[in-house]
N, C-alpha and C positions, 0 to 999 in steps of 0.2 A: 758553718757554725760560727756564731759570734757571741762573745761574752763582753758586756760593757762596750768599751771602744775598740777592743781587740777581737780578732777572729781568724779562723783558718778556712781556706778554700782548697779544694782539689783542683789543681791547675797543671796540666801537662805532666802529670806524674809526681808533682810536688804537693806537699801539704803546706801551702803557702800562707804566710802570716801577713795580716794587714791590720791597720787601725784607721778608724774614721773619727774625725773630730770636727765639730762645728757644722754649720749649715750654710747653703748658698751654692754658687757655681763651683763645680768640682776642680780641685787642684791636687795633682798627684806628686808626691815626694819620693824621690828615688835616691837611696843613700850611696855612699862611696865604697870602694873595695875594702874588705876586711872590717866593715862597719855595720852598725845597726841603725835603726831609726833614731835612737837616742844620741848616738855619738855624732851623727851627721846633722840632726835637726832638733835635738832636745831643747836647745836654747831659743829656738825661734818658731817652733811648731805652733805654740799657743797664739802667736801674733797672727798667723794665717787663719787659724780656726776662729778668730773673732769675726771674720767676714766671709770665710769660705768653707765649703765642705771639703775638708782636707783628708786625703787618702794617702797614708804613709805605708809603704810596703817593705818587706824584707825578701831579698832575692835568694836564689838557690844557695844553700849551704851557709847563709848569713843569719845571725840572730836566731829568732824563733823558727825559721824555715829550715826543714831538713835538707840534707844533701841527697842526691841520687846518682846513679852510675851513668853520668854523661859529663862531658867537659863543659866548662863555662865559655859562652860566647855572648858578646853584646847583642847579637841578633836573636839568640835564644831568650835572653833576658827580656828583650823587647816583646817577643811573642808571649812570654809568661805574664808580663804586666798587662798587656791587652786582654789576654784571656781572663785575667782576674777582673778587669773592668767589665767585661761582658758578664761574668758571674754576678757582679754587683749591680748589673743593669745600668751602668754608667756609660753614656755616649761620649760626645766630644768633651775634652778636658784640657786644662792647662797642665804643663809638666815642669817641675823644678828638679833637675838632676845635678848632683854634686859629685865631682871627680869621676870615678867610673860610672856613676849614675848619670852623669852628663853624657857619656858615650852611649849608654842605653837609651837616653832621651833622644839623641840624634838618630838612633836606629828606629825608634818609634816614629819620629817625624818623617823618615825616609820610607818606612815600610807601611805606615798607616796614616798617611797625610790627612785623610778625611775625618780622623778621630782626634786631630790635634788642633787646638785653637792658638795657643802661644806656648813658647818654651823659654826657660831660663837654664843656662849652662854655667855651672860654677866649676872652674879648674878642670875642664875637660880638654880632650885633644882628639884630632883625627889624623894626624901625621906624627911620626916618631920624633921629628925635630921640633915638635911642640913642647918637648921636655928637654931639659939640659942633658947633655951627654953623660954627665956624672950620675944622673938618675939611673940610666940603663946599666952603667958599669957597676954601681953599687947594688942594684937589684939582682944582677947576675950572681953576685957573691953573697947575697943575703940568706939568712936563715930565720926560722921562727923566733929566735932570740932577739932579732932586730925589729920585730913588730912592736909598735908602741904599747906599753903596758896598759894604758886605759882602754885600748881596743880589745886587748886579750881579756881584761876583766869584764868588759861589757858583753863579749861573746859568752863567756863562761856563765854569766849571771842569767842568761835567758835561753841558751841553746838547749834543744831537746837532749843532746848528747855532747857534753862539754869536751869529750875526747876527740870530737871532730875538728877542733881548732887547727891542728896541723894540716889536715886535708884541705880545709878551706884556704889556709895560707898558701899552700902549694899550688892550688888551682888558680887562685888569684895571680900568683907570681907567674905561672906558666902562661896564662892568657896575656899578660903584659909582655913577657919576653918574646912571645910569638906574634905580637901585634905587628900588622903590616898597614902601611898608609891606605886610607880609604880613597876611592876614586873621587876626583874632583866633581865629576858629574853627579854623583850621589849627594854630595854636600850641596851642590848648586840646586839640587831638586827640592831642598827644603824651602817651602814657601810660607811657613808660619812665621809671624813676627818673633824675633829672637833677641834676647838679652844675654850677652856674654860677660860673666864676672871673672876677672883675672886678678889674682892676689894670693896672699898667704892663706893656706888652707884653714888655719885655726882662727881667722879673724873675719871671715865672711859673715854677713848679717842679712837681715830681712829687708832693710829699707829700699834698696834698689829693686828687689824682686816685687815688693809691694807696689812700687811705682809702675812696674811692667804690667801687673795684673789689674 
């Protein structure tokens, strides 16, 4: 089902939300943990859509997409994204993943290399020491009260059930707390041209990604 730029697709048990903007070669945008399309890409999406068919998605339990009775994994997210692209009849694409979306993008490149042209990773990691130790310590003691208010507001604005905010937060937290380093062999298997953006989460922009694509 699609209404204007936004629609839903039945994907692996999810009623998965997506938006399509612009025309051209496909570019897939994958948001960060606790986020929506707008909070991760709202300020830059229109730049991509000027030259690309830009497909922005919302993963399990995030934004418009409902939660279901299964744990969150980056591998499952990758499978969901590819299933959505098959539903949309989109083959090989470029992918831009921000934060947790970057982890999902890496899993897409590992699991579905024939469907990936280029990838951009913003603030992603594949080893625990890719984050400061203070991050893990603070996350372990965090609660929903520590979630940034703009992310809470964005979720409540679009979620099918705004009462799901706490569940989404806890699933995101659990996934990160249980994160284990990925095998070097799997990372080395990624043969797609890759741009890695490292910097403050709230100041990344589209310029370098545009150069990559």
